[in-house]
C-alpha positions as CSV (number, residue, x, y, z in Angstrom):
1,X,0.1,-0.3,-0.1
2,X,1.3,3.6,-1.0
3,X,1.9,6.3,1.5
4,X,-1.3,7.9,0.8
5,X,-3.6,5.5,0.7
6,X,-2.3,4.6,4.0
7,X,-2.8,8.1,5.4
8,X,-6.3,8.2,3.3
9,X,-7.6,4.9,4.8
10,X,-6.1,5.5,8.7
11,X,-7.8,9.4,8.5
12,X,-10.9,7.7,7.1
13,X,-11.4,5.1,9.9
14,X,-10.8,8.1,12.5
15,X,-13.8,10.1,10.6
16,X,-15.9,7.0,10.7
17,X,-15.6,6.4,13.7
18,X,-16.5,10.0,14.9
19,X,-19.7,10.0,12.8
20,X,-21.0,6.8,14.1
21,X,-20.0,8.0,17.8
22,X,-21.4,11.5,17.4
23,X,-24.8,9.9,16.3
24,X,-24.8,7.6,19.4
25,X,-25.3,10.4,21.8
26,X,-27.7,12.8,19.4
27,X,-31.1,11.0,20.3
28,X,-32.2,12.0,16.7
29,X,-33.3,8.1,16.4
30,X,-36.6,8.9,17.7
31,X,-39.7,6.7,15.9
32,X,-43.5,6.9,16.0
33,X,-44.7,3.7,15.7
34,X,-45.6,4.2,12.2
35,X,-42.6,5.3,10.9
36,X,-40.1,2.6,9.2
37,X,-37.2,4.4,10.0
38,X,-36.0,7.8,11.7
39,X,-34.4,11.1,10.7
40,X,-30.8,9.3,12.4
41,X,-31.4,6.6,9.6
42,X,-31.6,8.7,6.8
43,X,-29.0,11.2,7.7
44,X,-27.0,8.3,8.3
45,X,-27.8,6.6,5.1
46,X,-25.7,9.0,2.6
47,X,-23.1,10.4,5.5
48,X,-21.8,6.4,6.0
49,X,-21.9,5.7,1.8
50,X,-18.4,4.8,1.4
51,X,-16.8,7.8,-0.1
52,X,-13.4,9.3,-0.3
53,X,-13.9,11.7,2.5
54,X,-12.2,14.0,0.1
55,X,-12.6,17.2,2.0
56,X,-11.9,16.0,5.7
57,X,-8.7,14.7,4.5
58,X,-7.3,17.7,3.0
59,X,-8.0,19.7,6.3
60,X,-6.3,16.6,7.9
61,X,-3.7,17.1,5.6
62,X,-3.4,20.5,5.2
63,X,-2.9,20.8,9.3
64,X,-0.3,17.9,8.7
65,X,1.9,20.0,6.5
66,X,1.8,23.1,8.7
67,X,2.9,21.0,11.6
68,X,0.0,20.3,13.6
69,X,0.7,17.2,16.1
70,X,-2.7,16.9,17.4
71,X,-4.7,15.3,15.0
72,X,-7.3,13.3,17.0
73,X,-8.6,17.1,18.3
74,X,-9.3,18.4,14.3
75,X,-11.4,15.2,13.6
76,X,-15.0,16.6,14.1
77,X,-14.0,19.6,12.6
78,X,-13.1,17.5,9.5
79,X,-16.2,15.4,9.8
80,X,-18.6,18.5,9.9
81,X,-17.2,19.0,6.1
82,X,-18.8,15.5,5.3
83,X,-21.8,16.6,6.5
84,X,-22.1,19.4,4.1
85,X,-21.1,17.5,1.5
86,X,-23.4,14.7,2.4
87,X,-26.1,17.1,2.4
88,X,-24.9,18.6,-1.3
89,X,-25.5,15.0,-2.6
90,X,-28.6,14.1,-1.6
91,X,-30.2,17.5,-2.7
92,X,-28.1,17.5,-6.3
93,X,-29.3,13.5,-6.8
94,X,-33.4,14.5,-6.2
95,X,-35.9,14.6,-9.1
96,X,-35.8,18.0,-9.4
97,X,-32.2,18.3,-9.3
98,X,-29.9,15.7,-11.7
99,X,-32.9,12.9,-10.8
100,X,-30.4,10.5,-10.4
101,X,-30.5,7.2,-8.9
102,X,-27.7,5.8,-8.1
103,X,-24.9,7.4,-5.4
104,X,-21.4,5.2,-4.4
105,X,-23.0,2.3,-5.9
106,X,-25.9,2.0,-3.7
107,X,-29.5,3.6,-4.7
108,X,-29.9,7.4,-3.9
109,X,-31.4,8.4,-0.5
110,X,-34.9,9.6,-2.2
111,X,-34.8,6.3,-3.7
112,X,-35.0,4.8,0.0
113,X,-36.7,7.0,2.1
114,X,-38.6,9.0,-0.1
115,X,-38.6,12.7,-1.5
116,X,-39.8,14.7,1.6
117,X,-37.8,13.2,4.0
118,X,-34.4,12.9,1.9
119,X,-34.8,16.9,1.5
120,X,-35.1,17.0,5.1
121,X,-32.0,14.6,6.0
122,X,-30.0,17.0,3.7
123,X,-31.5,20.3,5.9
124,X,-30.5,18.5,9.2
125,X,-26.7,17.4,8.3
126,X,-26.0,21.0,6.9
127,X,-27.4,22.1,10.2
128,X,-25.9,19.5,12.5
129,X,-22.0,20.5,10.5
130,X,-22.8,24.1,12.7
131,X,-23.7,22.1,15.9
132,X,-20.5,20.6,15.5
133,X,-18.0,23.4,14.8
134,X,-20.0,25.5,17.7
135,X,-19.6,22.3,20.2
136,X,-17.3,24.1,22.9
137,X,-16.0,20.3,23.7
138,X,-14.5,20.1,20.7
139,X,-13.1,23.7,20.0
140,X,-12.1,23.6,24.1
141,X,-8.3,25.0,23.3
142,X,-8.4,26.7,20.0
143,X,-8.4,30.2,19.8
144,X,-12.4,31.5,19.9
145,X,-11.4,33.5,16.8
146,X,-10.4,30.6,14.7
147,X,-13.1,28.6,15.5
148,X,-15.4,31.8,14.1
149,X,-12.8,32.1,11.2
150,X,-13.4,28.2,10.5
151,X,-17.0,28.9,10.8
152,X,-17.4,32.0,8.6
153,X,-14.9,30.1,6.0
154,X,-17.4,26.8,5.7
155,X,-20.9,28.9,5.9
156,X,-19.2,31.0,3.1
157,X,-18.3,27.8,0.8
158,X,-21.7,25.8,1.2
159,X,-24.2,28.9,0.8
160,X,-25.2,31.4,-1.2
161,X,-22.0,32.3,-2.7
162,X,-20.6,29.1,-3.0
163,X,-21.7,25.6,-3.5
164,X,-25.5,26.8,-3.5
165,X,-24.6,29.4,-5.9
166,X,-22.8,27.1,-8.1
167,X,-26.0,24.3,-8.0
168,X,-28.6,27.3,-9.0
169,X,-26.5,28.0,-12.0
170,X,-25.7,24.5,-12.9
171,X,-29.4,23.0,-12.5
172,X,-30.8,26.3,-14.7
173,X,-28.3,26.0,-17.6
174,X,-30.0,22.7,-18.0
175,X,-30.4,22.7,-21.9
176,X,-28.4,25.4,-22.7
177,X,-26.0,24.2,-25.2
178,X,-24.6,27.7,-25.8
179,X,-23.2,27.9,-21.9
180,X,-19.3,28.9,-23.2
181,X,-16.5,27.4,-20.9
182,X,-15.6,30.3,-18.7
183,X,-19.3,30.2,-17.4
184,X,-19.5,26.4,-17.1
185,X,-15.8,26.9,-15.1
186,X,-17.6,29.5,-12.9
187,X,-19.8,27.0,-11.9
188,X,-17.4,24.5,-11.0
189,X,-15.5,26.8,-8.9
190,X,-18.9,27.5,-6.9
191,X,-19.9,24.2,-6.6
192,X,-17.3,21.8,-6.2
193,X,-13.8,23.8,-5.7
194,X,-15.4,26.2,-2.8
195,X,-15.9,23.8,-0.3
196,X,-12.7,21.6,-1.1
197,X,-11.1,25.2,-0.8
198,X,-13.0,26.1,2.6
199,X,-11.2,22.3,3.4
200,X,-7.8,23.5,3.1
201,X,-8.5,27.1,4.5
202,X,-9.5,25.6,7.4
203,X,-6.9,23.6,7.9
204,X,-4.7,26.3,7.7
205,X,-6.5,28.6,10.1
206,X,-6.6,25.8,12.7
207,X,-2.6,25.4,12.3
208,X,-1.2,28.7,11.4
209,X,-1.9,32.2,12.3
210,X,-0.3,33.6,8.5
211,X,-3.0,35.1,6.4
212,X,-0.5,34.7,3.1
213,X,-0.4,31.0,4.4
214,X,-3.9,30.3,4.3
215,X,-5.1,32.4,1.3
216,X,-2.4,30.1,-0.6
217,X,-3.9,27.2,0.9
218,X,-7.5,28.6,-0.1
219,X,-6.3,28.8,-3.7
220,X,-4.3,25.4,-3.7
221,X,-7.8,23.8,-2.7
222,X,-9.4,25.8,-5.4
223,X,-7.0,24.6,-8.2
224,X,-7.7,21.1,-6.8
225,X,-11.6,21.6,-6.7
226,X,-11.4,22.5,-10.5
227,X,-8.9,19.7,-11.1
228,X,-11.4,16.9,-9.3
229,X,-14.7,17.9,-10.9
230,X,-12.7,17.8,-14.7
231,X,-12.3,14.5,-13.8
232,X,-15.6,13.7,-13.1
233,X,-17.2,15.4,-15.8
234,X,-14.5,12.8,-17.9
235,X,-15.6,9.9,-16.2
236,X,-19.3,10.5,-16.6
237,X,-18.3,10.1,-20.3
238,X,-15.9,7.6,-20.4
239,X,-16.2,5.2,-16.7
240,X,-18.2,2.0,-15.8
241,X,-20.8,2.4,-13.2
242,X,-19.8,-0.5,-11.4
243,X,-16.1,1.5,-10.9
244,X,-16.9,5.0,-10.2
245,X,-20.4,3.5,-7.8
246,X,-23.0,6.5,-9.6
247,X,-25.0,6.8,-12.9
248,X,-22.9,7.4,-15.9
249,X,-24.0,9.7,-18.5
250,X,-26.4,11.6,-16.3
251,X,-25.0,15.1,-17.3
252,X,-25.8,14.2,-21.0
253,X,-29.5,12.9,-19.5
254,X,-29.8,16.3,-18.2
255,X,-28.9,18.2,-21.4
256,X,-26.3,19.6,-18.8
257,X,-23.1,21.6,-20.9
258,X,-19.8,20.1,-19.1
259,X,-16.5,21.1,-20.1
260,X,-15.4,17.9,-21.1
261,X,-18.5,18.1,-23.3
262,X,-17.3,21.6,-24.9
263,X,-13.7,20.8,-25.3
264,X,-13.4,17.0,-25.5
265,X,-11.7,14.7,-23.3
266,X,-8.0,15.0,-24.3
267,X,-8.3,19.1,-24.0
268,X,-9.9,18.8,-20.7
269,X,-7.5,16.0,-19.2
270,X,-5.0,19.1,-20.4
271,X,-6.6,21.6,-18.2
272,X,-6.9,19.1,-15.6
273,X,-3.0,19.0,-15.5
274,X,-2.7,22.8,-15.6
275,X,-4.9,23.0,-12.8
276,X,-3.0,20.8,-10.7
277,X,0.4,22.3,-11.7
278,X,-0.9,25.4,-11.1
279,X,-2.1,23.9,-7.2
280,X,1.2,22.8,-6.8
281,X,2.3,26.5,-7.3
282,X,0.4,27.5,-4.7
283,X,1.0,25.1,-2.3
284,X,4.8,25.6,-2.8
285,X,4.0,28.8,-1.5
286,X,2.6,27.9,1.9
287,X,6.0,26.7,3.1
288,X,3.8,23.1,4.0
289,X,5.8,20.1,3.5
290,X,4.3,19.0,0.2
291,X,4.9,15.5,-0.8
292,X,1.7,13.9,0.6
293,X,-0.4,16.6,-1.1
294,X,1.3,15.7,-4.5
295,X,0.6,12.2,-3.9
296,X,-2.9,12.9,-3.6
297,X,-3.5,15.3,-6.5
298,X,-2.0,12.2,-8.5
299,X,-4.8,9.8,-6.7
300,X,-7.1,12.1,-7.7
301,X,-7.1,12.6,-11.3
302,X,-5.6,8.9,-11.6
303,X,-8.7,7.7,-12.2
304,X,-9.1,9.0,-15.6
305,X,-5.4,7.6,-16.6
C-alpha cells in the first residue's frame, strides 16, 4: 500500500468512527410506531456510504503539512465537512435536480426514504455541521477567533456565494448548449471547488496564524477542486458505473454541458494537468510539507488515466 493510500485509510477510519460515535449520542433516532425509519437513519444512510472523504482528509493533510501534531483534535472539524458534502449529494440527486438513482454504488437517498424525507435529511446534515463546529467540547483549547473564522469559511463555501450558487446556476443551465467554458468553470468553481478550498483554509486557520499561508491554501484547494470536477466530468463520459459507483451519462441525459462535452476529453485532461500544476505553485508558497499533497493530487486524477 502506498503512503497516500495508508494516509487516506487511516484518516477515513478516524472520521467514520467519529460519525458513528456522534450519532450514538444525538438522540435523533426517535421513531413513531407508524415510521419505518428515523431521521438518523436517513442522515446516516448517505453520510456512511463508502465515499473518499476528500474534504475532511484535505483539512487534516493541510494541518499535518503545517506541523499540527494533535490530529485527533481536528477530527470533529474535518468530519463536519462530510456533513455538508453529504447534504449536497442528497439534494443534488433529487428528482428536481439531477434526478439520479445511484450514488456510491447504492440507491440514492430519496429512492430509499422518499423525496420529502431526503430533503429533510439534507437540511439536518447542513445544520448539524454548525452544531459540531460551535460545540465547546470540540473547540476547547483553540482560539475562539479561529473557530469563528472556520465557521465563516465553511458557511460561505456552503451558501449563496459558494455551493448553493453553483448548484443554482448548474440547474438553471440544463439544456443551454450555448454556455461558454468560462461560465461552466464558474459553476464548477462554486459548486465543487469552494468546499474543497474551504477545507484547506480551515486546516490552515486551525494550524497557522499567517494570512498568506491561509490564502495560498485556499487557492491551492480551489485548483484541486476544479481539477477534481473536470475528472468527474470525464468519467461521466468514459467511466464504468460499477467502478465509479454512480450513473454514467447523467450529464448528457440532463442536457448539461460540461467542460469535457464542450472541449473534448483530451483537452479536458490537459486542463486538469494545468490546474494541478497551478495548485502545486500555490502549495509551494505556503512553505508546508508538500510530498503527501503531490501524491494526493495524483490519487484524485489518476482515475482517468
